[in-house]
VOPASE-985387 format. One record per residue: residue in three letters; x, y, z of N, C-alpha, C, O, CB in turn. Coordinates in steps of 0.05 Angstrom, whole numbers, padded with zeros to 5 digits, always signed. Each point is the difference from the previous one (the first is absolute). Last residue first. Glycine has a CB too. Layout:
N
ALAXYZXYZXYZXYZXYZ
...
This chain:
272
GLU+04553-02304+00940-00027-00027-00020+00009+00006-00026-00010-00012-00019-00043+00013+00045
ASP+00106+00064+00031+00009-00026-00011-00014-00020-00015+00008-00015-00018+00014+00023+00051
LYS-00058+00070+00005-00001+00006-00022+00028-00018-00006+00011+00006-00022-00043+00044+00023
LYS-00022-00069+00080-00025+00008-00031+00020+00007-00021-00007-00008-00022-00040+00037+00046
ALA+00095-00031+00058-00016-00017-00009-00006-00001-00026+00012-00006-00021-00024+00008+00060
VAL+00029+00075-00002+00034-00013-00018-00013-00030-00004+00005-00010-00022+00049+00038+00052
ALA-00119+00025+00017+00003+00012-00026+00032-00016-00012+00006-00002-00024-00037+00055+00040
SER+00001-00080+00076-00012-00006-00030-00001+00020-00024-00011-00008-00021-00016-00017+00049
PRO+00113-00002+00047-00031+00016+00003-00012-00005-00031+00012-00004-00022+00004+00051+00061
THR+00049-00120+00002-00003+00025-00017-00031+00004-00004-00020-00012-00005+00067+00005-00022
ALA+00029-00017+00117-00029-00010-00023+00002+00015-00021+00014+00021+00000-00050-00030+00032
HIS+00094+00043+00039+00009-00010-00013-00026-00030-00017+00009-00018-00015+00044+00044+00050
GLY-00074+00053+00000+00031+00016-00005+00011-00028-00008+00017+00003-00018-00009+00043+00058
ASP-00096-00037-00006+00012+00006+00024+00042+00009-00012+00019+00010+00012-00068-00054+00024
TYR-00079+00057-00054+00039-00010-00016+00017-00013+00018-00015-00008+00017+00021+00050-00043
ASN-00109-00006+00031+00019-00034+00021+00025+00009-00021+00016-00018-00002-00058-00041+00017
GLN-00015+00104-00065+00007+00017+00040+00014-00022+00011+00023+00003+00009-00072+00024+00007
ASP+00032-00057-00111+00027+00024+00005+00001+00024+00029+00015+00017+00009-00018-00016-00070
ALA-00072-00076+00050+00033-00002-00017+00020+00016+00006+00018-00003+00016-00038-00007-00053
GLN-00073+00043+00052+00005-00019+00018+00037-00015-00004+00020+00004+00014-00085-00011-00016
LEU+00024+00051-00067+00012+00029+00015+00001-00018+00029+00018+00008+00014-00046+00046-00043
LYS-00001-00115-00049+00024+00012+00000+00004+00032+00015+00017+00016-00010-00015-00048-00034
LYS-00087-00014+00056+00024-00022+00009+00027+00020-00007+00014+00010+00018-00042-00066-00032
LEU-00048+00100-00011+00003+00000+00037+00023-00017+00003+00019+00006+00015-00072-00005+00002
TYR+00033+00012-00114+00019+00019+00020+00000-00002+00022+00020+00008+00012-00022+00019-00033
ALA-00052-00089-00016+00038+00001-00006+00010+00015+00014+00016-00004+00019-00014-00002-00061
GLU-00095+00007+00030+00011-00012+00037+00028+00000-00006+00017+00004+00017-00057-00042+00002
TYR-00013+00087-00075+00004+00014+00018+00016-00035+00015+00017+00001+00018-00062+00054-00020
GLU+00036-00070-00071+00011+00019+00002+00005+00007+00015+00023+00002+00006-00032+00002-00029
ALA-00065-00061+00015+00026-00016-00001+00022+00009+00001+00017-00016+00008-00035-00004-00027
GLU-00065+00071+00005+00003-00010+00038+00034-00012+00004+00018+00005+00017-00081-00030-00011
ARG+00053+00112-00088-00018-00033+00010+00009-00020+00030+00020+00001+00015-00022-00008-00076
GLU+00013+00128+00054+00015-00026-00015-00018-00028+00005-00011-00007+00022+00065+00030-00013
ALA-00029+00081+00004-00025-00015+00008+00010-00025-00024+00010-00003-00023-00056+00048+00041
THR+00095+00049+00039+00004-00026-00016-00017-00027+00002+00002-00017+00018+00042+00036-00015
LEU-00022+00094+00013-00019-00021+00018+00007-00025-00027+00000+00004-00024-00052+00033+00056
GLN+00115+00050+00010-00014-00005-00023-00015-00037+00010+00007-00017+00017+00034+00056-00059
ALA-00005+00066+00072+00020-00030+00002-00026-00014-00026-00011+00011-00019+00040-00020+00091
ARG+00024+00116-00020-00015-00020-00021+00009-00020+00001+00023-00007+00004-00031+00032-00030
MET+00017+00057+00078-00013-00025+00009-00006-00021-00020-00017-00018+00003-00002+00046+00029
LYS+00081+00063-00022+00015-00025-00011-00032-00024+00006+00007-00023+00000+00063+00037+00017
TYR-00090+00073-00001+00010+00002-00040+00015-00029-00005+00002-00011-00022+00015+00072+00017
HIS-00033-00025+00097-00020-00017-00017+00005+00010-00018-00006+00024+00002-00027-00036+00019
GLY+00091+00035+00041+00020-00020-00019-00035-00005-00007+00000-00023-00008+00063-00004+00030
TRP-00064+00094+00042+00015+00018-00026+00011-00032-00017+00018+00003-00017+00007+00059+00049
GLY-00120-00072+00016+00028+00012+00014+00013-00001-00024-00009-00009-00021+00012-00007+00070
CYS-00094-00004-00053+00007-00017+00030+00042-00005-00002+00017-00018+00005-00083-00021-00004
LEU-00040+00062-00058+00033+00027+00004+00011-00020+00022-00018-00004+00016+00001+00071-00020
GLU-00053-00131-00052-00013+00025+00018+00040+00011+00009+00019-00015+00001-00088-00011+00029
ALA+00044-00043-00094-00012+00021-00002-00007+00021+00018-00015+00019-00002+00006-00046-00025
CYS+00063-00058-00003-00005+00014+00018-00014+00022-00002+00016+00018+00003+00015-00037+00008
THR-00012-00076-00083+00003+00027+00015-00010+00014+00022-00024-00007+00003+00030+00006-00038
LEU+00012-00083-00042-00010+00001+00029+00015+00035+00008+00023+00009+00000-00023-00077+00017
ASP-00037+00010-00116+00022+00024+00010-00013-00006+00040-00022-00005+00009+00025+00059-00071
PHE+00002-00136-00012-00012+00016+00002+00016+00022+00024+00020-00004+00013-00060-00030-00034
ILE+00039-00056-00051+00014+00020+00018-00008+00028+00004+00002+00017-00018+00031-00043+00006
GLY-00079-00080-00020+00008+00028+00001+00022+00007+00020+00007-00012+00021-00052+00022-00036
GLN-00054-00072-00018+00032+00000+00007+00013+00018-00010-00007+00010-00021+00010-00050+00023
ARG-00115+00030+00018+00030-00009-00015+00017+00013+00009-00001+00020+00016-00012-00029-00055
GLU-00059+00007+00099-00014-00007-00023+00022-00005-00014+00006-00023+00005-00048+00047-00003
ALA+00042-00003+00103+00014+00007-00033-00006-00015-00014+00012-00021+00005+00022+00039+00002
LYS-00082+00020+00093+00000-00024-00014+00013-00003-00033-00016+00002-00019-00028-00006+00052
PHE+00048+00051+00079+00003+00013-00030-00017-00037-00014-00004-00020+00013+00069+00068-00012
TRP-00053+00012+00104+00006-00033-00019-00015+00011-00031-00018+00016-00006+00010-00065+00056
ILE+00061+00087+00062-00027+00008-00032+00008-00032-00013+00016-00019+00004-00010+00091-00027
PRO-00010-00035+00144+00004-00013-00029-00017-00006-00034-00022-00005-00009+00044-00012+00052
ILE+00050+00065+00052-00022-00001-00015-00014-00011-00027+00007+00005-00023+00006+00023+00049
ILE+00044-00001+00076+00004-00022-00011-00041+00007-00028-00024+00002+00004+00069-00042+00057
GLN+00025+00107+00013-00033+00000-00013+00019-00034-00017+00024-00002-00004-00060+00077-00010
GLY+00088-00010+00060-00004-00015+00010-00024-00006+00005-00012+00001+00021+00047+00006-00012
PRO-00012+00061-00088+00021-00019+00036-00028-00007+00012-00023+00009-00002+00078+00027+00023
VAL-00080-00029-00120-00005+00023+00022+00021-00021+00027-00003-00023+00010-00065+00052-00028
ALA+00045-00021-00096+00008-00013+00014+00002+00008+00034+00010+00023+00001+00007-00036-00048
ASP-00077+00021-00040+00012+00017+00015+00007-00023+00012-00014-00020+00003-00007+00065-00002
GLN-00029-00058-00097+00003-00009+00034+00031+00011+00010+00021-00004-00012-00051-00048+00007
LYS-00015+00022-00103+00008+00033+00018-00008-00002+00034-00024+00003+00006+00006+00031-00056
VAL+00012-00092-00059+00006-00007+00024+00008+00021+00014+00020+00010-00011-00011-00050-00002
ARG-00037+00022-00083-00006+00024+00016-00008-00012+00027-00023-00003+00008+00008+00034-00048
LEU+00068-00064-00029-00023-00023+00011-00014+00018+00005-00023-00008-00004+00041-00032+00024
HIS+00046+00083-00057+00001-00015-00021-00025-00021+00014-00014-00013-00015+00072+00021-00008
PRO-00008+00042+00086-00017+00017-00022-00019-00013-00012-00023+00003+00006+00056+00020-00016
LEU+00011-00033+00108+00008-00024-00036-00019+00016-00018-00023-00009+00000+00027-00053+00017
PHE+00034+00085+00088-00024+00015-00019+00018-00014-00027+00023+00004-00010-00046+00055+00039
PHE+00036-00039+00081-00007-00023-00010-00007-00007-00037-00015-00019-00003+00000+00022+00057
SER+00052+00085+00026-00027-00008-00015+00011-00025-00013+00023+00005-00009-00047+00044-00001
HIS+00055+00002+00106+00013-00009-00031-00027-00011-00002-00017-00008+00016+00074-00005-00018
GLN-00014+00057+00097-00027-00007-00018+00014-00008-00026+00025+00003-00002-00063+00033+00022
VAL+00120-00051+00049-00027+00021-00008-00031-00010-00022-00004-00019-00014+00052+00058+00016
ASP+00011-00107+00039+00015+00030+00014-00023+00021+00000-00017+00008+00016+00069-00015-00037
GLU-00059-00096-00010+00024+00008+00019+00008+00026+00022+00012+00003+00021-00001-00029-00059
SER-00107-00026-00011+00016+00019-00007+00024-00001+00028-00005-00001+00024-00038+00031-00057
ARG-00031-00094-00022+00013+00011+00019+00015+00023-00005+00006+00007-00023-00007-00046+00037
LEU-00073-00048-00052+00020+00026-00007+00005+00026+00024-00018+00015+00007-00002-00025-00060
GLN-00002-00098+00002-00018+00014+00031+00025+00025-00012+00018+00000-00017-00039-00047+00077
ILE-00041-00022-00125+00030+00012+00007-00008+00010+00031-00021+00001+00013+00042+00018-00068
MET-00071-00082-00024-00001+00016+00026+00025+00009+00011+00017-00018+00003-00055-00007+00006
VAL-00015-00025-00104+00019-00007+00016+00004+00032+00021-00004+00022-00011+00028-00065-00030
PRO-00090-00020-00037-00003+00026+00017+00022-00019+00022+00000-00023+00010-00061+00053-00019
ARG+00072-00059-00097-00022-00007+00027+00017+00020+00026+00024+00003+00004-00042-00068-00019
ASN+00041+00070-00068-00011-00009-00023-00025-00023+00032-00019-00016+00001+00075+00019-00065
ILE+00060+00023+00055-00020+00014-00015-00034-00027+00007+00000-00024-00003+00050+00055-00044
PRO+00042-00012+00116-00017-00027-00019-00023+00029-00011-00012+00018+00012+00013-00085+00029
VAL+00080+00121-00008-00017-00019+00016-00017-00027-00023+00004+00003-00024-00013+00047+00063
HIS+00100+00026+00005-00007-00029-00024-00023+00004+00018-00002+00004+00024+00046-00045-00045
LEU+00029+00129+00031-00030-00017+00009-00008-00023-00024+00000+00005-00025-00022+00044+00051
ASP+00109+00024+00005-00005-00026-00028-00027-00020+00017+00002-00021+00013+00065+00013-00038
ASN-00010+00074+00070-00009+00018-00023-00009-00024-00017+00003+00002-00024+00031+00043+00026
VAL+00025-00085+00060-00013+00023+00001-00004+00011-00028+00015-00002-00020+00003+00008+00065
ASP-00019-00103+00030+00004+00011-00033+00002+00024-00001-00012+00007+00021-00011-00035-00039
TYR+00016-00068+00094+00003+00031-00012+00009+00013-00025+00019-00009-00014-00013+00007+00052
LEU-00050-00092+00032+00008-00001-00018+00000+00042-00016-00020+00011-00008+00002-00081+00014
ASP+00007+00000+00085-00002+00001-00026+00012+00013-00016+00024-00004+00001-00053-00007+00009
ASP+00044-00044+00068-00004-00004-00019-00009+00015-00022+00002-00010-00023-00001-00018+00049
SER+00010+00032+00068+00019+00010-00005+00007-00009-00036+00021+00006-00011-00010-00006+00071
GLN-00096+00058-00025+00004-00028+00009+00036-00001-00015+00009+00018-00016-00074-00044+00014
PRO-00014+00123+00029+00021-00025-00010+00009-00020-00001+00005-00002+00024-00001+00021-00023
LYS-00098+00028+00028+00020-00011+00015+00025-00012-00027-00001-00022-00010-00040+00009+00060
LEU-00051+00004-00074+00005+00037+00010+00033+00003+00009+00014+00013-00016-00071-00006+00042
GLN+00037-00084-00097-00005-00006+00035-00001+00037-00009+00007+00013-00019+00027-00071+00058
LEU-00039-00015-00121+00002+00021+00011-00001+00011+00024-00024-00001+00003+00016-00004-00035
LYS+00010-00106-00007-00025+00040+00006+00020+00024+00014+00009+00001+00023-00066-00031+00000
LYS+00096-00067-00091+00000+00011+00026-00014+00019+00001+00004+00018-00017+00030-00031+00026
GLY-00005-00024-00076-00009-00026+00011-00018+00012+00029-00018-00009+00014+00066-00027-00034
PRO+00045+00077-00019-00020-00022-00026-00016-00025+00025+00008-00020+00012+00040+00020-00068
ALA-00012+00101+00106+00004-00025-00015-00016-00020-00011-00021-00009+00011+00049+00017+00011
PRO-00054+00098-00009+00004-00019+00019+00019-00031-00019-00005-00005-00023-00050+00029+00055
TYR+00077+00095-00049-00027-00030-00003-00003-00033+00020+00020-00010+00011-00011+00028-00068
ARG+00018+00109+00048+00000-00022+00011-00018-00027+00001-00020-00006+00012+00040+00039+00003
ILE+00038+00077-00040-00025-00018-00016+00013-00029+00014+00024-00008-00001-00037+00038-00057
ARG+00032+00080+00053+00003-00029+00010-00025-00020-00004-00024+00002-00003+00054+00020+00038
TRP-00003+00085-00088-00027-00030+00002+00019-00022+00023+00017-00011-00014-00043+00008-00053
GLU+00062+00110+00062-00002-00027-00011-00017-00012+00004-00010+00005+00022+00043-00007-00022
PHE+00024+00077+00036-00028+00011-00013+00004-00032-00024+00015-00002-00020-00016+00079+00024
GLN-00015-00053+00087+00006+00020-00016+00029-00017+00000+00014-00007+00019-00046+00059-00009
ARG-00055-00104-00008+00021+00009+00013+00019+00018-00002+00015-00014-00014-00025-00017+00019
ALA-00084-00044-00010+00017+00021-00008+00013+00020+00018-00007+00008+00022-00019-00015-00057
THR-00003-00089+00020+00004+00012+00017+00013+00019-00012+00023-00002-00009-00028-00028+00040
VAL-00064-00057-00051+00016+00013-00005+00009+00012+00018-00008-00009+00022-00007+00008-00055
GLU-00015-00096+00019-00014+00023+00018+00028+00022-00004+00023-00005+00007-00059-00028+00037
ALA-00019-00058-00096+00019+00020+00011+00003+00012+00014-00022+00003+00010+00025-00003-00030
VAL-00069-00060-00020+00026-00007-00015+00027+00006+00017+00020-00014+00002-00046+00025-00046
PRO-00072-00046+00097+00010+00035-00019+00028-00020-00003+00010-00018+00013-00033+00083+00014
ALA-00068-00106+00007+00023-00004-00012+00024+00018-00008+00010-00004-00023-00041-00023+00014
GLU-00062+00022+00037+00003-00023+00016+00037-00007-00007+00014-00018+00009-00077-00002-00012
ARG+00002+00076-00042+00012+00021+00031+00010-00021+00010+00015+00005+00018-00050+00034-00002
ALA+00010-00043-00108+00034+00015+00008-00010+00007+00025+00007+00022+00008+00019+00003-00053
GLU-00094-00085+00020+00030-00009-00006+00020+00018+00005+00021-00006+00011-00036-00018-00044
LYS-00077+00051+00039+00015-00016+00019+00034-00009+00007+00017+00002+00018-00062-00013-00030
PRO+00007+00114-00040+00008-00041-00004-00002-00012+00032+00009+00010+00021+00039-00007-00066
PHE-00073+00095+00066+00010-00021-00021+00003-00024+00001-00001-00017+00018+00017+00044-00026
TYR-00073+00032+00068-00009-00016-00031+00029+00008-00021-00003+00011-00022-00064-00002+00026
ALA+00081+00010+00092-00019-00021-00004-00014-00008-00027-00008-00023-00005+00003+00036+00049
GLN+00056+00056-00017+00019-00029-00006-00017-00024-00008+00001-00019-00015+00033+00031+00052
VAL-00043+00100-00080-00003-00018+00023+00002-00031+00012-00006-00017-00016-00015+00052+00005
ARG+00037+00025-00066+00020+00009+00032-00018-00014+00011+00011-00011+00019+00011+00062-00015
PHE-00042-00066-00097+00029+00005-00003+00015+00003+00035+00023-00006+00007-00036+00034-00064
LEU-00086-00042+00032+00010-00026-00004+00041+00006+00009+00015-00015+00012-00066-00002-00061
ALA-00018+00080+00074-00002-00016+00015+00017-00016-00013+00018-00007+00016-00059+00016+00003
TRP+00034+00057-00079+00017+00005+00018+00003-00029+00022+00022-00012+00002-00036+00068-00011
VAL-00046-00069-00060+00031+00001-00014+00017+00011+00027+00019-00013+00008-00033+00028-00069
ASP-00082-00010+00073+00013-00019+00003+00027-00010-00007+00012-00018+00012-00050+00018-00010
MET-00001+00088+00012+00007-00021+00017+00000-00021-00005+00010-00013+00018-00019+00032+00003
GLN+00006+00054-00092+00014-00007+00009+00003-00015+00017+00019-00015-00004-00015+00041-00011
TYR-00073+00013+00005-00001-00017-00022+00026-00001-00002+00001-00004-00024-00043+00013+00000
LEU+00005+00045+00093-00012-00018+00004+00013-00029-00040-00008-00023-00006-00044+00069+00053
ALA+00082+00052-00022+00011-00011+00012-00020-00039+00004+00013-00019+00008+00011+00081+00012
LEU-00045-00004-00093+00030-00014+00004+00007-00010+00016+00012-00021-00003-00001+00040-00013
PHE-00094+00025+00029-00004-00025-00028+00026-00012+00002+00002-00023+00008-00033+00048-00048
LEU+00034+00056+00085-00016-00024+00017-00009-00031-00020-00004-00023+00005-00021+00072+00027
LEU+00063+00044-00068+00021-00015+00014-00009-00032+00022+00013-00020+00007+00010+00079-00009
ILE-00084-00006-00062+00014-00018-00014+00030-00004+00025+00015-00020-00003-00038+00039-00057
VAL-00047+00027+00103-00005-00028-00015+00017-00011-00014+00007-00023+00006-00043+00032-00008
SER+00062+00078+00023-00006-00027+00029-00019-00018+00004-00005-00011+00021+00018+00038+00001
PRO-00001+00048-00104+00027-00021+00017+00001-00020+00020+00014-00020+00003+00002+00054-00010
VAL-00103+00010-00006+00008-00007-00038+00028-00019+00018+00000-00022+00011-00014+00081-00061
VAL-00020+00007+00111-00015-00030-00001+00012-00014-00033+00007-00023+00001-00062+00040+00033
SER+00081+00069-00018+00008-00010+00028-00015-00037+00002+00008-00020+00010-00010+00084+00016
TRP-00007+00013-00095+00018-00015-00007+00015-00008+00038+00022+00003+00010-00017+00024-00075
ILE-00099-00018+00039+00012-00002-00021+00036-00011+00018+00007-00022+00009-00048+00067-00047
VAL-00005+00014+00093-00012-00024+00010+00011-00030-00033+00006-00023+00006-00062+00063+00034
GLU+00082+00057-00039+00012+00001+00030-00013-00037+00000+00015-00017+00007-00020+00085+00023
LEU-00046-00019-00095+00030-00011-00015+00012-00014+00032-00002-00024+00002+00016+00072-00051
SER-00103-00013+00071-00007-00030-00028+00032-00003-00011+00006-00023-00008-00066+00040-00020
HIS+00056+00059+00097+00001-00019+00004-00006-00037-00014+00007-00023+00006-00010+00070+00021
SER+00053+00060-00043-00016-00021-00017-00012-00028+00010+00003-00020-00014+00027+00041-00016
GLY+00030+00065+00055-00011-00016+00024-00023-00013-00019-00023-00002+00010+00034+00035+00041
HIS+00021+00046-00115+00014-00013+00029-00015-00012+00020-00019+00014+00008+00047+00019-00011
SER-00027+00011-00111-00006-00017+00007+00015-00019+00038+00013-00021+00002-00025+00031-00067
PHE+00008+00067-00035+00016-00023+00026-00023-00003+00021-00018+00017+00003+00074+00000-00003
TRP-00042+00020-00108-00023-00003+00020+00023-00025+00022+00014-00020-00002-00075+00029-00040
SER+00087+00067-00043+00000-00011+00019-00009-00023+00013+00022-00012+00003-00016+00046-00009
ARG-00027+00034-00080+00008+00006+00021+00001-00031+00027-00022-00008+00010+00002+00066-00032
GLU+00040-00020-00091-00030-00016+00012+00011+00004+00033+00023+00007+00000-00040-00055-00043
ASP+00060+00088-00036-00016+00018+00022-00019-00016+00015-00020+00007+00012+00022+00035-00039
LYS+00071-00069-00040+00003+00012+00017-00015+00014+00026+00008+00008+00022+00015-00011-00059
SER-00035-00092-00027-00011+00027+00010+00016+00006+00007+00013-00018+00010-00048+00017+00001
ARG+00054-00079-00021-00009+00010-00029-00013+00028+00005-00009+00012-00020-00001-00063-00002
SER+00059-00007+00082+00012+00012-00019-00018+00012-00022+00008+00012-00020+00026-00041+00032
ALA-00058-00026+00064+00014+00029+00014+00012+00026-00034+00003+00024-00004+00025-00066+00064
ARG-00063-00055-00076-00033+00026+00012+00017+00018+00000-00002+00018-00017-00036-00036+00054
TRP+00097-00035-00028-00002-00007-00037-00023+00029+00006+00002+00024-00005+00003-00098-00018
LEU+00025+00029+00104+00022+00028-00022-00020+00000-00021-00004+00024-00004+00065-00036+00007
VAL-00096-00043+00042-00003+00023+00011+00019+00013-00007-00002+00024+00001-00020-00036+00029
TYR+00019-00080-00064-00035+00019+00001+00006+00034+00007-00010+00018-00014-00022-00066+00041
GLY+00114-00007-00009+00001+00004-00029-00034+00022-00001-00004+00024-00003+00039-00085-00017
MET-00026+00014+00099+00008+00020+00003+00007+00018-00033-00002+00024-00003+00015-00049+00055
ALA-00054-00062-00040-00021+00012+00015+00016+00031-00001-00015+00019-00004-00009-00066+00037
VAL+00074-00019-00065-00028+00010-00022-00016+00018+00007-00011+00017-00014+00005-00055+00002
GLN+00077-00001+00073+00022+00015-00023-00028+00016-00022+00000+00022-00011+00055-00071+00009
THR-00086-00017+00080+00005+00031+00005+00012+00018-00011-00001+00023+00007-00004-00036+00021
GLY-00007-00076-00064-00028+00023+00014+00012+00013-00001+00007+00011-00020-00036-00022+00048
ILE+00102-00044-00050-00021+00013-00005-00020+00010+00000-00004+00017-00017+00020-00027+00013
PHE+00021-00020+00085+00026+00015-00013-00021+00015-00025-00013+00021+00004+00065-00062+00006
VAL-00092-00031+00027+00000+00014+00014+00015+00030-00017-00013+00017-00012+00010-00061+00053
ALA+00010-00046-00071-00022+00017-00005-00007+00023+00005-00010+00016-00017+00004-00045+00019
THR+00095-00022+00027-00015+00017-00038-00030+00013-00002-00006+00022-00010+00029-00064-00018
ILE-00001-00003+00113+00014+00021-00003-00004+00021-00027-00008+00023-00005+00036-00054+00033
ILE-00053-00061-00023-00026+00018+00017+00016+00024+00004-00015+00019-00002-00014-00056+00033
TYR+00077-00024-00076-00017+00003-00007-00031+00016-00002-00018+00007-00016+00054-00034+00021
LEU+00040-00009+00053+00005+00019-00021-00019+00009-00023+00005+00021-00012+00035-00039+00024
ILE-00047-00040+00062-00006+00029+00006+00012+00017-00017-00002+00025+00001-00003-00035+00042
LEU+00001-00076-00060-00021+00014-00002-00004+00011+00017-00022+00001+00010+00008-00020-00032
TYR+00087-00019-00003-00016+00000-00018-00013+00017-00006-00001+00015-00019+00002-00045+00025
PHE+00040-00001+00067+00014+00013+00009-00018+00016-00034-00003+00025+00000+00056-00051+00045
LEU-00073-00065-00018-00007+00044+00019+00005+00006-00016-00016-00004-00019+00028+00021+00062
ASN+00010-00082-00080-00027+00013-00009-00005+00016+00016-00012+00022-00004-00005-00053-00014
ASP+00097-00003+00043+00006+00009-00029-00035+00013-00005-00004+00024-00005+00051-00070-00014
ILE-00040-00020+00090+00013+00032+00002+00002+00014-00024-00012+00021+00002+00039-00033+00033
ARG-00053-00077-00044-00017+00008+00007+00009+00032+00006-00012+00019-00011-00007-00068+00023
GLN+00091-00001-00040-00021+00005-00022-00024+00023+00004-00004+00021-00012+00014-00071+00003
GLY+00052+00004+00072+00007+00016-00009-00020+00017-00034-00004+00022-00010+00051-00050+00045
LEU-00057-00063+00016-00019+00025+00011+00028+00034-00006-00004+00021+00013-00033-00064+00041
GLU+00047-00037-00101-00038+00016-00007+00006+00017+00026-00006+00024-00001-00039-00069-00020
THR+00132+00040-00020-00005-00015+00020-00036+00006+00000-00009+00023-00001+00066-00019+00029
VAL+00014+00034-00084+00019-00029-00003-00021-00017+00021+00003-00025+00002+00059+00044-00009
SER-00077+00078-00041+00002-00011+00019+00006-00035+00003-00014-00015-00014-00011+00059+00021
ALA+00044+00034-00094-00024-00013+00012+00018-00021+00036+00022-00010+00003-00058+00003-00074
GLY+00101+00101+00034-00024-00040-00003-00019+00000+00003-00010+00018+00014+00029-00044+00002
PRO+00015+00103+00036+00016-00015-00021+00000-00025-00001+00005-00019+00016+00019+00049-00015
PHE-00100+00049-00001+00023-00033+00021+00009-00003-00010-00006-00003-00023-00007-00024+00043
TRP+00007+00111-00082-00023-00005+00023+00016-00022+00024+00022+00003+00010-00071+00001-00049
TRP+00088+00028-00044-00007+00022+00007-00016-00001+00025-00005+00019+00014+00010-00007-00058
GLY+00042-00076-00031+00001+00008+00036-00004+00019+00010+00017+00007+00016+00007-00027-00013
LEU-00034-00015-00104+00007+00032+00013+00023+00000+00031+00020+00012+00007-00079+00004-00025
SER+00008-00107-00021+00032+00010-00001+00010+00034-00009+00022+00007-00010-00017-00062-00004
PRO-00100+00020+00042+00013-00002+00019+00037+00000-00012+00018+00006+00015-00068-00031+00012
VAL-00050+00077-00032+00029-00012-00024+00017-00016+00025+00006+00012+00020+00005+00039-00065
MET-00082+00017+00073-00010-00041-00011+00019-00015-00020-00002-00020-00013-00052+00032+00010
SER+00076+00088+00033+00002-00023+00014-00012-00033+00000+00007-00023+00008-00001+00066+00012
SER-00023+00043-00090+00024-00022+00009+00010-00020+00012+00011-00020-00008-00009+00044+00003
ILE-00094+00015+00011+00006-00016-00023+00031-00010-00002+00007-00024+00000-00046+00050-00022
ILE+00016+00038+00090-00004-00026+00012+00000-00016-00029+00013-00021+00002-00043+00035+00047
SER+00063+00071-00075+00025-00013+00028-00018-00037+00014+00012-00020+00007+00007+00093+00019
TYR-00069-00005-00088+00019-00006-00013+00019-00016+00018+00009-00021-00009-00017+00059-00022
ILE-00057-00002+00062-00016-00008-00009+00027-00023-00018+00000-00024-00001-00050+00070+00007
ILE+00060+00036+00038-00013-00020+00030+00001-00016-00027+00024+00005-00005-00063+00018+00056
ALA+00058+00040-00101+00030-00006+00011-00005-00023+00026+00018-00015+00009+00005+00071-00023
VAL-00104-00007-00028+00021-00015-00014+00024-00021+00004+00004-00022-00010-00018+00056-00001
ILE-00033+00017+00068-00015-00010-00002+00016-00029-00022+00007-00024+00003-00045+00074+00011
PRO+00076+00044+00005+00002-00022+00016-00019-00030+00004+00008-00018+00015+00011+00062+00002
SER-00038+00032-00091+00033-00016+00010+00011-00012+00020+00019-00015-00005-00011+00041-00014
PHE-00093+00019+00009+00002-00024-00009+00022-00016-00009+00002-00024-00004-00037+00040-00002
VAL+00023+00077+00051-00011-00009+00017-00006-00038-00016-00009-00018+00015-00011+00080+00010
PHE+00081+00022-00057-00001-00012+00017-00016-00022+00023+00011-00011+00019+00009+00044-00039
PHE-00042-00004-00073+00034-00008+00007+00010-00012+00029+00009-00022+00006-00001+00063-00036
ALA-00090+00008+00005-00007-00031-00008+00023-00016+00014+00001-00018+00016-00026+00028-00066
CYS+00029+00090+00050-00018-00016+00026+00003-00021-00005+00011-00013+00018-00045+00036-00007
TRP+00077+00021-00064+00007-00006+00020-00005-00007+00012+00013-00013+00016-00003+00026-00022
PHE-00054+00009-00071+00012-00017-00003+00015-00007+00023+00001-00025+00002-00006+00035-00043
LYS-00060+00049+00048-00008-00026+00002+00012-00016-00008-00008-00023+00005-00021+00034-00005
ARG+00067+00078-00002-00004-00006+00023-00013-00030-00002+00014-00017+00012-00017+00070+00003
MET+00009-00009-00086+00037-00013+00009-00012-00014+00032+00004-00022+00010+00045+00075-00036
């Protein structure tokens, strides 16, 4: 009976881990990442997470098997005395060097992805030269500033800039960059479907770039506890074709410039 419980407590966690990994690879279950990433960079970030998952899974299974072997040997005989070792130089070297090598490998392996995502010099030139919007986080909403159609976004707000709240629109199939700010406390700009996450720090302008490769409406949330209304900072990213993106900006411009007498864009579109 002792051997049964030995095997049960050793191998049941291994079976559970393997089952979880296999199940997480079935997108319909939604047990893992929130759907396939809609950006190429996001897919490379996913691959880094999977690599770490495989390493820690192999280490977990290895330690469980080693522990199972020790417990199994100990359960065979009541008279067999335990062997105790203290201060083994060889063991200390092994469990110090092996994790260090693994961590060094991960640090070097992810450097190109990290640089492409975080270092502005590696951003696509097209995105760096023409940011599509400025996103300002504040308690408890995302305030978005666009340049007027045909103009470039300036760091200093212009009189003809366009504004929206909690609805960020970007064109698909081209790299875009936004300027991230915070008006009050620290927030965190998080697009889970694009694997984009960046803190918004008061007093700083932080550039973020991504390239949405399919149309859709995706979650935009705050991943930093920013106050009592943190739960309300839910917005959306609308990735759309270039023509639809330009039409959105023109509609936003017409609505913003509506003086109460001319026909606003929403009414004009309905009358057509």
